[in-house]
SEFI-703965 format. One record per atom (N, C-alpha, C): residue number from 1; chain; atom name; y, z, x. Coordinates in nm, 3 decimals. Atoms other than C-alpha are relative to their C-alpha. Layout:
+-----+--------+-------+---------+---------+---------+
| num | chaine | atome |   north |      up |    east |
+-----+--------+-------+---------+---------+---------+
| NUM |      A |    CA |       Y |       Z |       X |
...
+-----+--------+-------+---------+---------+---------+
END
This chain:
+-----+--------+-------+---------+---------+---------+
| num | chaine | atome |   north |      up |    east |
+-----+--------+-------+---------+---------+---------+
|   1 |      A |     N |  -0.040 |   0.137 |  -0.025 |
|   1 |      A |    CA |  -1.605 |  -0.660 |  -0.402 |
|   1 |      A |     C |   0.149 |  -0.004 |   0.034 |
|   2 |      A |     N |  -0.139 |   0.008 |  -0.042 |
|   2 |      A |    CA |  -1.282 |  -0.750 |  -0.227 |
|   2 |      A |     C |   0.076 |  -0.099 |  -0.088 |
|   3 |      A |     N |  -0.092 |   0.086 |   0.074 |
|   3 |      A |    CA |  -0.996 |  -0.894 |  -0.430 |
|   3 |      A |     C |   0.129 |  -0.005 |   0.080 |
|   4 |      A |     N |  -0.116 |   0.012 |  -0.087 |
|   4 |      A |    CA |  -0.725 |  -1.024 |  -0.201 |
|   4 |      A |     C |   0.122 |  -0.048 |  -0.077 |
|   5 |      A |     N |  -0.127 |   0.045 |   0.058 |
|   5 |      A |    CA |  -0.362 |  -1.053 |  -0.310 |
|   5 |      A |     C |   0.103 |  -0.007 |   0.112 |
|   6 |      A |     N |  -0.105 |   0.015 |  -0.100 |
|   6 |      A |    CA |  -0.058 |  -1.162 |  -0.116 |
|   6 |      A |     C |   0.121 |   0.082 |  -0.042 |
|   7 |      A |     N |  -0.118 |  -0.083 |   0.022 |
|   7 |      A |    CA |   0.226 |  -0.910 |  -0.088 |
|   7 |      A |     C |   0.099 |  -0.033 |   0.111 |
|   8 |      A |     N |  -0.093 |   0.046 |  -0.103 |
|   8 |      A |    CA |   0.517 |  -1.068 |   0.095 |
|   8 |      A |     C |  -0.074 |  -0.092 |   0.095 |
|   9 |      A |     N |   0.071 |   0.083 |  -0.096 |
|   9 |      A |    CA |   0.374 |  -1.213 |   0.414 |
|   9 |      A |     C |  -0.133 |   0.065 |   0.042 |
|  10 |      A |     N |   0.125 |  -0.069 |  -0.029 |
|  10 |      A |    CA |   0.067 |  -0.982 |   0.409 |
|  10 |      A |     C |  -0.100 |  -0.026 |  -0.112 |
|  11 |      A |     N |   0.107 |   0.011 |   0.098 |
|  11 |      A |    CA |  -0.267 |  -1.032 |   0.237 |
|  11 |      A |     C |  -0.079 |   0.130 |   0.007 |
|  12 |      A |     N |   0.067 |  -0.130 |   0.003 |
|  12 |      A |    CA |  -0.430 |  -0.707 |   0.126 |
|  12 |      A |     C |  -0.110 |   0.001 |  -0.107 |
|  13 |      A |     N |   0.107 |  -0.021 |   0.096 |
|  13 |      A |    CA |  -0.738 |  -0.591 |  -0.062 |
|  13 |      A |     C |   0.055 |   0.085 |  -0.115 |
|  14 |      A |     N |  -0.057 |  -0.069 |   0.116 |
|  14 |      A |    CA |  -0.623 |  -0.492 |  -0.412 |
|  14 |      A |     C |  -0.073 |   0.131 |  -0.029 |
|  15 |      A |     N |   0.076 |  -0.123 |   0.023 |
|  15 |      A |    CA |  -0.902 |  -0.230 |  -0.430 |
|  15 |      A |     C |   0.051 |   0.116 |   0.083 |
|  16 |      A |     N |  -0.042 |  -0.105 |  -0.092 |
|  16 |      A |    CA |  -0.745 |  -0.038 |  -0.143 |
|  16 |      A |     C |   0.140 |   0.053 |  -0.026 |
|  17 |      A |     N |  -0.136 |  -0.045 |   0.029 |
|  17 |      A |    CA |  -0.396 |  -0.001 |  -0.292 |
|  17 |      A |     C |  -0.005 |   0.128 |  -0.085 |
|  18 |      A |     N |  -0.009 |  -0.127 |   0.072 |
|  18 |      A |    CA |  -0.320 |   0.354 |  -0.403 |
|  18 |      A |     C |   0.127 |   0.005 |  -0.084 |
|  19 |      A |     N |  -0.129 |  -0.008 |   0.070 |
|  19 |      A |    CA |   0.048 |   0.323 |  -0.498 |
|  19 |      A |     C |   0.095 |  -0.105 |   0.056 |
|  20 |      A |     N |  -0.103 |   0.097 |  -0.036 |
|  20 |      A |    CA |   0.343 |   0.083 |  -0.491 |
|  20 |      A |     C |   0.131 |   0.043 |  -0.061 |
|  21 |      A |     N |  -0.130 |  -0.034 |   0.057 |
|  21 |      A |    CA |   0.713 |   0.143 |  -0.536 |
|  21 |      A |     C |   0.113 |  -0.044 |   0.091 |
|  22 |      A |     N |  -0.117 |   0.030 |  -0.081 |
|  22 |      A |    CA |   1.063 |   0.063 |  -0.421 |
|  22 |      A |     C |   0.029 |   0.124 |   0.083 |
|  23 |      A |     N |  -0.020 |  -0.112 |  -0.091 |
|  23 |      A |    CA |   1.119 |   0.281 |  -0.117 |
|  23 |      A |     C |   0.135 |   0.065 |  -0.025 |
|  24 |      A |     N |  -0.124 |  -0.073 |   0.017 |
|  24 |      A |    CA |   1.381 |   0.551 |  -0.160 |
|  24 |      A |     C |   0.020 |   0.095 |   0.117 |
|  25 |      A |     N |  -0.037 |  -0.092 |  -0.105 |
|  25 |      A |    CA |   1.561 |   0.747 |   0.107 |
|  25 |      A |     C |   0.094 |   0.101 |  -0.064 |
|  26 |      A |     N |  -0.077 |  -0.104 |   0.069 |
|  26 |      A |    CA |   1.705 |   1.081 |  -0.008 |
|  26 |      A |     C |   0.150 |  -0.015 |   0.023 |
|  27 |      A |     N |  -0.143 |   0.008 |  -0.030 |
|  27 |      A |    CA |   2.039 |   1.034 |   0.168 |
|  27 |      A |     C |   0.063 |  -0.132 |  -0.040 |
|  28 |      A |     N |  -0.053 |   0.134 |   0.029 |
|  28 |      A |    CA |   2.073 |   0.665 |   0.078 |
|  28 |      A |     C |  -0.026 |  -0.043 |  -0.143 |
|  29 |      A |     N |   0.041 |   0.045 |   0.132 |
|  29 |      A |    CA |   1.890 |   0.616 |  -0.252 |
|  29 |      A |     C |  -0.096 |  -0.117 |   0.013 |
|  30 |      A |     N |   0.092 |   0.113 |  -0.005 |
|  30 |      A |    CA |   1.687 |   0.305 |  -0.339 |
|  30 |      A |     C |   0.039 |  -0.097 |   0.112 |
|  31 |      A |     N |  -0.024 |   0.095 |  -0.108 |
|  31 |      A |    CA |   1.649 |   0.054 |  -0.056 |
|  31 |      A |     C |  -0.051 |  -0.137 |  -0.041 |
|  32 |      A |     N |   0.049 |   0.135 |   0.028 |
|  32 |      A |    CA |   1.550 |  -0.311 |  -0.030 |
|  32 |      A |     C |  -0.142 |  -0.016 |   0.054 |
|  33 |      A |     N |   0.138 |   0.002 |  -0.047 |
|  33 |      A |    CA |   1.193 |  -0.222 |   0.072 |
|  33 |      A |     C |  -0.096 |   0.040 |  -0.111 |
|  34 |      A |     N |   0.108 |  -0.046 |   0.085 |
|  34 |      A |    CA |   0.872 |  -0.200 |  -0.124 |
|  34 |      A |     C |  -0.098 |   0.073 |   0.090 |
|  35 |      A |     N |   0.095 |  -0.082 |  -0.075 |
|  35 |      A |    CA |   0.641 |   0.075 |  -0.001 |
|  35 |      A |     C |  -0.135 |  -0.008 |  -0.069 |
|  36 |      A |     N |   0.135 |   0.010 |   0.052 |
|  36 |      A |    CA |   0.269 |   0.016 |  -0.048 |
|  36 |      A |     C |  -0.087 |   0.101 |   0.076 |
|  37 |      A |     N |   0.086 |  -0.101 |  -0.060 |
|  37 |      A |    CA |   0.038 |   0.313 |   0.015 |
|  37 |      A |     C |  -0.144 |  -0.036 |  -0.033 |
|  38 |      A |     N |   0.141 |   0.034 |   0.017 |
|  38 |      A |    CA |  -0.330 |   0.247 |   0.066 |
|  38 |      A |     C |  -0.085 |   0.126 |  -0.013 |
|  39 |      A |     N |   0.093 |  -0.111 |   0.013 |
|  39 |      A |    CA |  -0.624 |   0.470 |  -0.021 |
|  39 |      A |     C |  -0.037 |   0.051 |   0.139 |
|  40 |      A |     N |   0.034 |  -0.063 |  -0.128 |
|  40 |      A |    CA |  -0.732 |   0.710 |   0.252 |
|  40 |      A |     C |  -0.121 |  -0.068 |   0.062 |
|  41 |      A |     N |   0.116 |   0.046 |  -0.077 |
|  41 |      A |    CA |  -0.959 |   0.580 |   0.523 |
|  41 |      A |     C |  -0.039 |   0.113 |   0.092 |
|  42 |      A |     N |   0.050 |  -0.106 |  -0.086 |
|  42 |      A |    CA |  -1.177 |   0.807 |   0.732 |
|  42 |      A |     C |  -0.037 |  -0.058 |   0.135 |
|  43 |      A |     N |   0.028 |   0.046 |  -0.136 |
|  43 |      A |    CA |  -1.216 |   0.780 |   1.105 |
|  43 |      A |     C |  -0.033 |   0.122 |   0.087 |
|  44 |      A |     N |   0.033 |  -0.108 |  -0.095 |
|  44 |      A |    CA |  -1.381 |   0.993 |   1.372 |
|  44 |      A |     C |   0.091 |  -0.012 |   0.121 |
|  45 |      A |     N |  -0.093 |  -0.006 |  -0.112 |
|  45 |      A |    CA |  -1.131 |   1.096 |   1.640 |
|  45 |      A |     C |  -0.050 |   0.106 |   0.098 |
|  46 |      A |     N |   0.044 |  -0.094 |  -0.103 |
|  46 |      A |    CA |  -1.224 |   1.260 |   1.968 |
|  46 |      A |     C |   0.110 |   0.102 |   0.027 |
|  47 |      A |     N |  -0.093 |  -0.109 |  -0.029 |
|  47 |      A |    CA |  -1.056 |   1.600 |   2.014 |
|  47 |      A |     C |  -0.029 |   0.048 |   0.142 |
|  48 |      A |     N |   0.026 |  -0.038 |  -0.139 |
|  48 |      A |    CA |  -1.018 |   1.663 |   2.388 |
|  48 |      A |     C |  -0.007 |   0.151 |   0.022 |
|  49 |      A |     N |   0.003 |  -0.146 |  -0.015 |
|  49 |      A |    CA |  -0.971 |   2.039 |   2.335 |
|  49 |      A |     C |  -0.136 |   0.058 |  -0.036 |
|  50 |      A |     N |   0.132 |  -0.049 |   0.042 |
|  50 |      A |    CA |  -1.299 |   2.093 |   2.150 |
|  50 |      A |     C |  -0.113 |  -0.085 |   0.056 |
|  51 |      A |     N |   0.096 |   0.100 |  -0.051 |
|  51 |      A |    CA |  -1.471 |   1.790 |   2.308 |
|  51 |      A |     C |  -0.100 |  -0.042 |  -0.107 |
|  52 |      A |     N |   0.080 |   0.044 |   0.113 |
|  52 |      A |    CA |  -1.602 |   1.698 |   1.963 |
|  52 |      A |     C |   0.073 |  -0.111 |  -0.074 |
|  53 |      A |     N |  -0.060 |   0.099 |   0.088 |
|  53 |      A |    CA |  -1.547 |   1.406 |   1.730 |
|  53 |      A |     C |   0.022 |   0.067 |  -0.135 |
|  54 |      A |     N |  -0.036 |  -0.063 |   0.127 |
|  54 |      A |    CA |  -1.369 |   1.520 |   1.414 |
|  54 |      A |     C |   0.040 |  -0.108 |  -0.100 |
|  55 |      A |     N |  -0.031 |   0.095 |   0.106 |
|  55 |      A |    CA |  -1.340 |   1.336 |   1.085 |
|  55 |      A |     C |   0.143 |   0.022 |  -0.049 |
|  56 |      A |     N |  -0.139 |  -0.006 |   0.044 |
|  56 |      A |    CA |  -0.977 |   1.260 |   0.998 |
|  56 |      A |     C |   0.024 |  -0.103 |  -0.110 |
|  57 |      A |     N |  -0.038 |   0.093 |   0.106 |
|  57 |      A |    CA |  -0.821 |   1.093 |   0.692 |
|  57 |      A |     C |   0.139 |  -0.057 |   0.031 |
|  58 |      A |     N |  -0.128 |   0.066 |  -0.021 |
|  58 |      A |    CA |  -0.537 |   0.841 |   0.717 |
|  58 |      A |     C |   0.036 |  -0.082 |  -0.124 |
|  59 |      A |     N |  -0.052 |   0.087 |   0.106 |
|  59 |      A |    CA |  -0.323 |   0.680 |   0.446 |
|  59 |      A |     C |   0.095 |  -0.099 |   0.067 |
|  60 |      A |     N |  -0.085 |   0.102 |  -0.060 |
|  60 |      A |    CA |  -0.186 |   0.354 |   0.582 |
|  60 |      A |     C |   0.110 |  -0.037 |  -0.099 |
|  61 |      A |     N |  -0.115 |   0.038 |   0.083 |
|  61 |      A |    CA |   0.156 |   0.245 |   0.454 |
|  61 |      A |     C |   0.054 |  -0.132 |   0.051 |
|  62 |      A |     N |  -0.059 |   0.130 |  -0.032 |
|  62 |      A |    CA |   0.300 |  -0.106 |   0.444 |
|  62 |      A |     C |   0.137 |  -0.007 |  -0.066 |
|  63 |      A |     N |  -0.135 |   0.021 |   0.053 |
|  63 |      A |    CA |   0.674 |  -0.170 |   0.403 |
|  63 |      A |     C |   0.029 |  -0.149 |   0.003 |
|  64 |      A |     N |  -0.038 |   0.141 |   0.008 |
|  64 |      A |    CA |   0.787 |  -0.514 |   0.285 |
|  64 |      A |     C |   0.149 |  -0.005 |  -0.030 |
|  65 |      A |     N |  -0.146 |   0.007 |   0.013 |
|  65 |      A |    CA |   1.158 |  -0.593 |   0.330 |
|  65 |      A |     C |   0.043 |  -0.116 |  -0.088 |
|  66 |      A |     N |  -0.060 |   0.104 |   0.083 |
|  66 |      A |    CA |   1.370 |  -0.792 |   0.084 |
|  66 |      A |     C |   0.150 |  -0.003 |   0.025 |
|  67 |      A |     N |  -0.143 |   0.021 |  -0.021 |
|  67 |      A |    CA |   1.725 |  -0.922 |   0.081 |
|  67 |      A |     C |   0.085 |   0.111 |  -0.062 |
|  68 |      A |     N |  -0.077 |  -0.105 |   0.067 |
|  68 |      A |    CA |   1.849 |  -0.667 |  -0.171 |
|  68 |      A |     C |  -0.092 |   0.078 |  -0.095 |
|  69 |      A |     N |   0.078 |  -0.087 |   0.088 |
|  69 |      A |    CA |   1.734 |  -0.396 |  -0.412 |
|  69 |      A |     C |  -0.053 |  -0.075 |  -0.122 |
|  70 |      A |     N |   0.041 |   0.073 |   0.120 |
|  70 |      A |    CA |   1.722 |  -0.628 |  -0.714 |
|  70 |      A |     C |  -0.119 |  -0.091 |   0.028 |
|  71 |      A |     N |   0.111 |   0.087 |  -0.040 |
|  71 |      A |    CA |   1.494 |  -0.870 |  -0.530 |
|  71 |      A |     C |  -0.127 |   0.082 |   0.021 |
|  72 |      A |     N |   0.116 |  -0.087 |  -0.022 |
|  72 |      A |    CA |   1.264 |  -0.587 |  -0.423 |
|  72 |      A |     C |  -0.058 |   0.047 |  -0.133 |
|  73 |      A |     N |   0.045 |  -0.048 |   0.131 |
|  73 |      A |    CA |   1.247 |  -0.453 |  -0.778 |
|  73 |      A |     C |  -0.070 |  -0.112 |  -0.078 |
|  74 |      A |     N |   0.061 |   0.114 |   0.070 |
|  74 |      A |    CA |   1.169 |  -0.800 |  -0.921 |
|  74 |      A |     C |  -0.138 |  -0.030 |   0.058 |
|  75 |      A |     N |   0.130 |   0.025 |  -0.062 |
|  75 |      A |    CA |   0.889 |  -0.853 |  -0.669 |
|  75 |      A |     C |  -0.098 |   0.112 |  -0.032 |
|  76 |      A |     N |   0.087 |  -0.112 |   0.033 |
|  76 |      A |    CA |   0.751 |  -0.506 |  -0.739 |
|  76 |      A |     C |  -0.061 |  -0.019 |  -0.139 |
|  77 |      A |     N |   0.050 |   0.021 |   0.136 |
|  77 |      A |    CA |   0.721 |  -0.586 |  -1.110 |
|  77 |      A |     C |  -0.102 |  -0.113 |  -0.004 |
|  78 |      A |     N |   0.093 |   0.114 |  -0.007 |
|  78 |      A |    CA |   0.553 |  -0.919 |  -1.031 |
|  78 |      A |     C |  -0.132 |   0.044 |   0.064 |
|  79 |      A |     N |   0.121 |  -0.046 |  -0.069 |
|  79 |      A |    CA |   0.309 |  -0.756 |  -0.787 |
|  79 |      A |     C |  -0.077 |   0.100 |  -0.084 |
|  80 |      A |     N |   0.067 |  -0.098 |   0.086 |
|  80 |      A |    CA |   0.236 |  -0.475 |  -1.032 |
|  80 |      A |     C |  -0.087 |  -0.072 |  -0.103 |
|  81 |      A |     N |   0.075 |   0.076 |   0.098 |
|  81 |      A |    CA |   0.129 |  -0.728 |  -1.293 |
|  81 |      A |     C |  -0.123 |  -0.066 |   0.063 |
|  82 |      A |     N |   0.111 |   0.064 |  -0.070 |
|  82 |      A |    CA |  -0.089 |  -0.912 |  -1.039 |
|  82 |      A |     C |  -0.106 |   0.104 |   0.038 |
|  83 |      A |     N |   0.092 |  -0.108 |  -0.039 |
|  83 |      A |    CA |  -0.244 |  -0.585 |  -0.914 |
|  83 |      A |     C |  -0.075 |   0.050 |  -0.123 |
|  84 |      A |     N |   0.062 |  -0.047 |   0.124 |
|  84 |      A |    CA |  -0.308 |  -0.470 |  -1.272 |
|  84 |      A |     C |  -0.106 |  -0.098 |  -0.049 |
|  85 |      A |     N |   0.095 |   0.102 |   0.043 |
|  85 |      A |    CA |  -0.478 |  -0.800 |  -1.359 |
|  85 |      A |     C |  -0.125 |   0.002 |   0.088 |
|  86 |      A |     N |   0.113 |  -0.008 |  -0.093 |
|  86 |      A |    CA |  -0.697 |  -0.774 |  -1.049 |
|  86 |      A |     C |  -0.088 |   0.121 |  -0.031 |
|  87 |      A |     N |   0.076 |  -0.121 |   0.027 |
|  87 |      A |    CA |  -0.799 |  -0.418 |  -1.132 |
|  87 |      A |     C |  -0.077 |  -0.010 |  -0.132 |
|  88 |      A |     N |   0.071 |   0.022 |   0.127 |
|  88 |      A |    CA |  -0.888 |  -0.515 |  -1.491 |
|  88 |      A |     C |  -0.120 |  -0.091 |   0.022 |
|  89 |      A |     N |   0.109 |   0.092 |  -0.030 |
|  89 |      A |    CA |  -1.100 |  -0.800 |  -1.356 |
|  89 |      A |     C |  -0.113 |   0.073 |   0.074 |
|  90 |      A |     N |   0.100 |  -0.077 |  -0.075 |
|  90 |      A |    CA |  -1.278 |  -0.562 |  -1.117 |
|  90 |      A |     C |  -0.077 |   0.093 |  -0.093 |
|  91 |      A |     N |   0.064 |  -0.091 |   0.093 |
|  91 |      A |    CA |  -1.351 |  -0.315 |  -1.399 |
|  91 |      A |     C |  -0.101 |  -0.071 |  -0.089 |
|  92 |      A |     N |   0.091 |   0.077 |   0.084 |
|  92 |      A |    CA |  -1.517 |  -0.592 |  -1.603 |
|  92 |      A |     C |  -0.132 |  -0.030 |   0.071 |
|  93 |      A |     N |   0.121 |   0.036 |  -0.077 |
|  93 |      A |    CA |  -1.766 |  -0.664 |  -1.322 |
|  93 |      A |     C |  -0.101 |   0.109 |   0.002 |
+-----+--------+-------+---------+---------+---------+
END
């Protein structure tokens, strides 16, 4: 069953979220972005060299920008609580 939640200006299926965190860049450190990684999806892709369709896995990533790091961190905590509540509700079903 799909459980939709709003993350910034995007609506996503809570079941498909794999991980969430404030994006970090090694040379810069924490940024004002939240990085949301979704569970792998599978798709058949045509390989022109073998002329066969091959099953590939993709992990989609969504970046949500905020004004500053503190705002991103506050939203992450809020979204984490919402995501956790959704997952608990799904487990009860």
